N, C-alpha and C positions, 0 to 999 in steps of 0.2 A: 637693346637700345631705346632711345627717345620714346617708341611708341610700346613699347613691351607689356606696361601695367596697363594694355587696352586688351593685352588677350587672355588676360584673367589667369585663369588657368587649361585654356583650349591646350596648346602646344602639347602641357604633361598629360592630360587626361585622355585626350583624344588619338594624341599620335606619339605617345612615349617621349616627348625629348623635355630636357631639363634645360629649365629656364635662367640662368644664373642674373641676380640681380647687382648684385656687387660684385667686382673683379675677384676670380680663383685664383687659387697656386699651383699650379702643377710641376710635377719633376718627369721629365722624362731623359731617360738614361741619369746622364751625369748633369743636365743644365736645369737648372728655376727658372720656371715663368710665372709671370703675374700677366691675368689676362682678362680683357673687361671689355666692355661698350667707352666707358671714359666719361660717358656726362655727369656733371654733379661734382666731382672731382677737381683736387689742388683749388687755390686759392684764385680769388674772383668769383665773377660771375652771379653774385646774390639773387641779382632778381630772378634770373633761370633759376635758381637752389630753392627759392622760396613757390615760385610756381610750379613746380615739381612736386613738392611737398602739400601743395594742395590736390595736386592731379592724384597723388597718391594715396591721398585718404580714403578711407571707405566710405565715408558718408559720402564725398565728391563722386566719386565711382556708382555708389547707390545711386545719388540721384541721376548723373549721365546715364543710366542703363533704364532710366524710366521716359527718359526725353525721348520723342519718335526719332526712328531713324533719320529720314528725310531732314528733319532738322538738326541733330545729332550729327552728320558725317557733315553739314553744311559749317556748323561749328566747328570741326575738327579741320577742317580745310581750312577756315577761315585763321584758325592760331596757326596752322601750319604757314601758310603765305607769308602771315606777321613775322614771327619767326624767321622765315628765309631771307624776308626783305631786311629785317634789321642786323640779321648776322651779317647780310651783304654792306648795309652802310660800315659796320664795324668790321670790316677787312677783316671776316673770318676765314676767306678764302687766301689768305695771306701769309708767309709764316711768320711769328712773332719775335723772332730771335729768343732772349733770355723771361720774356713775358708770356710762351707758352706753358698755359697750364697745367696741360700735363706731363709733357717735360720738368716742371717744377716739381709734382706730385712726385714723379718719379724718382728724383734727388732726393727729396725727402723721406721717402719709404727706402730708397737703395741706403741713405746715411743710417737709419734701424737693422735693415736686413737684405743682403746681397741677392738678388736675382739675376741671372743672365740675362733676360730678355721681358720687355716690359712690351704688350700689344695689345692696342688700343684703335679704336676704327670713329670715335664721334666726332674728331677734328675732319671728317672728309680729305686731311689733307694730306699726300704722303709724304711720311717722313720718316728720316733711320739717323737717329743722333745717336750720338754716346752719354751716357748718363754719369758711368763710371768709368775706371779702368779696364775694366771687365764683363761691362751691363753694355747694351743698349735699349732705346726706346723708339718703337716700332709702330708709326701710325699707318695704318694700312689705305688710308686714303678711300675711294670709293670709283665704281662702274662707269656712273655717265660722262666725267669729263679725263680720267685719268686712266682708267682701265687697270688698278692698281691690284694688287693679292699678295699673299704671304706663303714662304713655303717654308716647312721647317721639317730638315732632315735628320734631326736627336742629336745633330750637334749644332749648326748652325743656320738661323733664322734670316731667311733672304727678302726683302722686298723687289718683287716682279710686277714686270707689266706686259698684259697681254696684247699680240702682236696680232694682229688680222692676218 
């Protein structure tokens, strides 16, 4: 996700959990899936992509590691709030039709190589959209507002809502 870079290698070394920073291709039974977080993919959002490169640089991460945690956490919270406010102003919580950047990304990939399902989460908006004649883009949404999650049974991928 957006904040994975700040985990450095903690999950892999301490918990033996792999971190995938780019989408991965999986074949499950006879279905091809492309799965990833989704940040930085597709057209547009150049300011975010630039900021992500700055944050991913070894120099920036080295410098951040030398900041006292009280200041570092405050700085991280400031950027996070600023990002959420900016996203709200841009109507990031609304479906954008043909301007959905991850949907466009899926269509571009599908034109080169077929996948049955493209599964992402970055948009935080539950979406299940046709990409091609036999492929779908699933955006998992999130737990805070939508209570959505995905279920893949080896044949079909479904977007579901948790019922209390």
